[in-house]
Backbone as JSON Lines, residues from 0, in Angstrom:
{"i":0,"aa":"M","n":[111.73,94.51,127.64],"ca":[110.67,95.34,126.84],"c":[111.41,96.8,126.96]}
{"i":1,"aa":"V","n":[111.57,97.47,125.95],"ca":[112.02,98.87,125.83],"c":[111.14,99.81,126.03]}
{"i":2,"aa":"P","n":[110.92,100.77,127.07],"ca":[109.75,101.67,127.13],"c":[109.86,102.66,125.84]}
{"i":3,"aa":"M","n":[108.76,103.28,125.39],"ca":[108.67,103.96,124.16],"c":[109.42,105.28,124.16]}
{"i":4,"aa":"S","n":[109.8,105.71,125.35],"ca":[110.34,107.01,125.38],"c":[111.88,107.01,125.12]}
{"i":5,"aa":"E","n":[112.37,105.65,125.14],"ca":[113.88,105.32,124.87],"c":[114.02,104.93,123.66]}
{"i":6,"aa":"E","n":[112.94,104.5,122.86],"ca":[112.92,104.16,121.46],"c":[113.41,105.31,120.62]}
{"i":7,"aa":"K","n":[114.3,105.38,119.88],"ca":[114.46,106.22,118.7],"c":[114.65,105.75,117.56]}
{"i":8,"aa":"S","n":[114.21,106.25,116.36],"ca":[114.32,105.94,115.03],"c":[115.92,106.35,114.54]}
{"i":9,"aa":"K","n":[116.47,105.31,114.04],"ca":[117.82,105.54,113.48],"c":[117.72,105.76,112.14]}
{"i":10,"aa":"T","n":[118.2,106.93,111.67],"ca":[118.43,107.33,110.39],"c":[119.63,107.31,110.15]}
{"i":11,"aa":"P","n":[120.17,106.47,108.89],"ca":[121.49,106.63,108.58],"c":[121.87,107.98,108.06]}
{"i":12,"aa":"W","n":[123.24,108.34,108.23],"ca":[123.75,109.62,108.12],"c":[123.55,109.89,106.67]}
{"i":13,"aa":"V","n":[123.51,108.99,105.73],"ca":[123.45,109.35,104.23],"c":[122.12,109.73,103.97]}
{"i":14,"aa":"L","n":[121.0,109.52,104.77],"ca":[119.89,110.05,104.35],"c":[119.32,111.19,105.13]}
{"i":15,"aa":"W","n":[120.03,111.66,105.92],"ca":[119.8,113.02,106.79],"c":[119.36,114.15,106.0]}
{"i":16,"aa":"P","n":[119.83,114.44,104.79],"ca":[119.41,115.62,103.98],"c":[118.01,115.56,103.44]}
{"i":17,"aa":"F","n":[117.74,114.05,103.03],"ca":[116.23,113.86,102.76],"c":[115.48,114.13,103.96]}
{"i":18,"aa":"V","n":[115.79,113.63,105.32],"ca":[114.9,113.57,106.45],"c":[114.79,115.22,106.6]}
{"i":19,"aa":"A","n":[116.0,115.98,106.65],"ca":[115.73,117.41,106.91],"c":[114.99,118.29,105.77]}
{"i":20,"aa":"L","n":[115.08,117.65,104.55],"ca":[114.07,118.31,103.46],"c":[112.76,118.05,103.95]}
{"i":21,"aa":"W","n":[112.3,116.72,104.21],"ca":[111.05,116.41,104.36],"c":[110.47,117.27,105.67]}
{"i":22,"aa":"R","n":[111.33,117.36,106.69],"ca":[110.96,118.19,107.81],"c":[110.47,119.67,107.54]}
{"i":23,"aa":"L","n":[111.38,120.08,106.67],"ca":[111.19,121.54,106.33],"c":[109.92,121.78,105.37]}
{"i":24,"aa":"V","n":[109.68,120.95,104.45],"ca":[108.47,120.93,103.55],"c":[107.12,120.85,104.52]}
{"i":25,"aa":"S","n":[107.32,119.7,105.57],"ca":[106.15,119.59,106.41],"c":[105.75,120.82,107.3]}
{"i":26,"aa":"G","n":[107.02,121.29,107.59],"ca":[106.64,122.66,108.47],"c":[106.25,123.75,107.77]}
{"i":27,"aa":"I","n":[106.42,123.71,106.61],"ca":[106.05,125.16,105.62],"c":[104.56,124.76,105.28]}
{"i":28,"aa":"F","n":[104.22,123.44,105.07],"ca":[102.86,123.05,104.85],"c":[101.87,123.34,106.13]}
{"i":29,"aa":"K","n":[102.4,122.97,107.25],"ca":[101.74,123.19,108.66],"c":[101.54,124.81,108.68]}
{"i":30,"aa":"L","n":[102.63,125.66,108.47],"ca":[102.47,127.05,108.66],"c":[101.35,127.57,107.71]}
{"i":31,"aa":"V","n":[101.42,127.15,106.37],"ca":[100.57,127.65,105.5],"c":[99.07,127.16,105.75]}
{"i":32,"aa":"G","n":[98.97,125.95,106.17],"ca":[97.63,125.51,106.58],"c":[97.0,126.27,107.72]}
{"i":33,"aa":"R","n":[97.88,126.7,108.6],"ca":[97.3,127.59,109.77],"c":[96.92,129.14,109.1]}
{"i":34,"aa":"V","n":[97.9,129.67,108.37],"ca":[97.48,130.81,107.72],"c":[96.18,130.75,106.99]}
{"i":35,"aa":"V","n":[95.92,129.77,106.14],"ca":[94.66,129.58,105.35],"c":[93.62,129.58,106.34]}
{"i":36,"aa":"A","n":[93.64,128.65,107.35],"ca":[92.48,128.5,108.26],"c":[92.21,129.76,109.02]}
{"i":37,"aa":"I","n":[93.19,130.66,109.45],"ca":[93.01,131.93,110.07],"c":[92.19,133.01,109.11]}
{"i":38,"aa":"T","n":[92.64,132.87,107.74],"ca":[92.19,133.66,106.76],"c":[90.81,133.41,106.47]}
{"i":39,"aa":"L","n":[90.23,132.23,106.35],"ca":[89.09,131.57,105.87],"c":[88.31,132.06,107.14]}
{"i":40,"aa":"G","n":[88.84,131.84,108.32],"ca":[87.78,132.16,109.51],"c":[87.38,133.72,109.66]}
{"i":41,"aa":"I","n":[88.42,134.5,109.46],"ca":[88.13,135.88,109.36],"c":[87.08,136.12,108.46]}
{"i":42,"aa":"I","n":[87.3,135.67,107.1],"ca":[86.34,135.82,106.17],"c":[85.12,135.43,106.29]}
{"i":43,"aa":"L","n":[84.69,134.24,106.96],"ca":[83.45,133.93,107.28],"c":[82.92,134.47,108.56]}
{"i":44,"aa":"L","n":[83.68,134.86,109.33],"ca":[83.38,135.64,110.46],"c":[82.75,137.04,110.0]}
{"i":45,"aa":"L","n":[83.34,137.8,108.96],"ca":[82.94,139.06,108.51],"c":[81.74,138.95,107.71]}
{"i":46,"aa":"V","n":[81.62,137.75,107.02],"ca":[80.44,137.5,105.98],"c":[79.02,137.36,107.11]}
{"i":47,"aa":"G","n":[79.39,136.33,107.86],"ca":[78.27,136.07,108.9],"c":[78.03,137.42,109.62]}
{"i":48,"aa":"V","n":[78.66,138.08,110.23],"ca":[78.39,139.56,110.74],"c":[77.31,140.21,110.01]}
{"i":49,"aa":"V","n":[77.94,140.48,108.56],"ca":[77.09,141.07,107.52],"c":[75.67,140.46,107.33]}
{"i":50,"aa":"L","n":[75.51,139.28,107.33],"ca":[74.27,138.43,107.14],"c":[73.57,138.6,108.47]}
{"i":51,"aa":"C","n":[74.19,138.75,109.55],"ca":[73.33,138.68,110.71],"c":[72.71,140.32,110.68]}
{"i":52,"aa":"L","n":[73.2,141.31,109.99],"ca":[72.63,142.41,110.16],"c":[71.21,142.41,109.47]}
{"i":53,"aa":"T","n":[71.04,141.47,108.44],"ca":[69.75,141.39,108.01],"c":[68.81,140.4,108.63]}
{"i":54,"aa":"V","n":[67.56,140.51,108.82],"ca":[66.72,139.75,109.73],"c":[66.69,138.21,108.82]}
{"i":55,"aa":"I","n":[66.59,138.07,107.65],"ca":[66.61,136.79,106.9],"c":[67.96,136.25,107.01]}
{"i":56,"aa":"G","n":[69.14,136.97,106.98],"ca":[70.27,136.07,107.13],"c":[70.58,135.6,108.35]}
{"i":57,"aa":"L","n":[69.95,135.81,109.38],"ca":[70.33,135.38,110.78],"c":[70.5,133.78,110.71]}
{"i":58,"aa":"V","n":[69.79,133.02,109.98],"ca":[69.66,131.69,109.94],"c":[70.88,131.26,109.31]}
{"i":59,"aa":"V","n":[71.61,131.88,108.62],"ca":[72.85,131.31,107.98],"c":[73.89,132.12,108.67]}
{"i":60,"aa":"G","n":[73.68,133.42,109.02],"ca":[74.85,134.35,109.73],"c":[75.43,133.71,110.9]}
{"i":61,"aa":"I","n":[74.43,133.18,111.87],"ca":[74.97,132.91,113.14],"c":[75.92,131.59,113.01]}
{"i":62,"aa":"P","n":[75.34,130.59,112.24],"ca":[76.45,129.29,112.06],"c":[77.99,129.85,111.45]}
{"i":63,"aa":"M","n":[77.74,130.72,110.57],"ca":[78.96,131.26,109.76],"c":[79.96,131.94,110.87]}
{"i":64,"aa":"V","n":[79.36,132.75,111.71],"ca":[80.11,133.4,112.75],"c":[80.7,132.26,113.55]}
{"i":65,"aa":"I","n":[79.87,131.5,114.02],"ca":[80.37,130.26,114.92],"c":[81.49,129.34,114.3]}
{"i":66,"aa":"F","n":[81.3,129.08,113.08],"ca":[82.32,128.38,112.13],"c":[83.68,129.15,112.09]}
{"i":67,"aa":"G","n":[83.32,130.68,111.52],"ca":[84.57,131.36,111.63],"c":[85.48,131.34,112.66]}
{"i":68,"aa":"L","n":[85.05,131.71,113.84],"ca":[85.48,131.74,115.24],"c":[86.41,130.34,115.57]}
{"i":69,"aa":"L","n":[85.57,129.18,115.33],"ca":[86.36,127.88,115.52],"c":[87.31,127.83,114.54]}
{"i":70,"aa":"L","n":[87.49,128.26,113.28],"ca":[88.37,128.17,112.2],"c":[89.69,128.99,112.91]}
{"i":71,"aa":"I","n":[89.38,130.02,113.29],"ca":[90.42,131.03,113.87],"c":[91.03,130.61,115.11]}
{"i":72,"aa":"L","n":[90.52,129.92,115.94],"ca":[90.81,129.3,117.31],"c":[91.57,128.13,117.02]}
{"i":73,"aa":"R","n":[91.35,127.5,115.85],"ca":[91.98,126.29,115.45],"c":[93.39,126.61,114.67]}
{"i":74,"aa":"G","n":[93.33,127.66,113.92],"ca":[94.62,128.23,113.54],"c":[95.56,128.82,114.44]}
{"i":75,"aa":"L","n":[94.97,129.35,115.57],"ca":[95.8,129.79,116.46],"c":[96.63,128.67,117.27]}
{"i":76,"aa":"F","n":[95.84,127.89,117.83],"ca":[96.23,126.88,118.8],"c":[96.25,125.59,118.08]}
């Protein structure tokens, strides 16, 4: 039985350009997803703070601030 750390997927050299392109596109999608998460987090945070300034908006504003902070943290880490 071979341990998992020693197993490697063997990609034929002919397919390496496609593997490299796939990894590039997936890396770009991950980066864009992080930027979108951070941007949405900042927007929700700001809207939540503005809603917290009104007494009626506290019920909606506090969860928005918490969700915005969590999105920012998820985008950063």
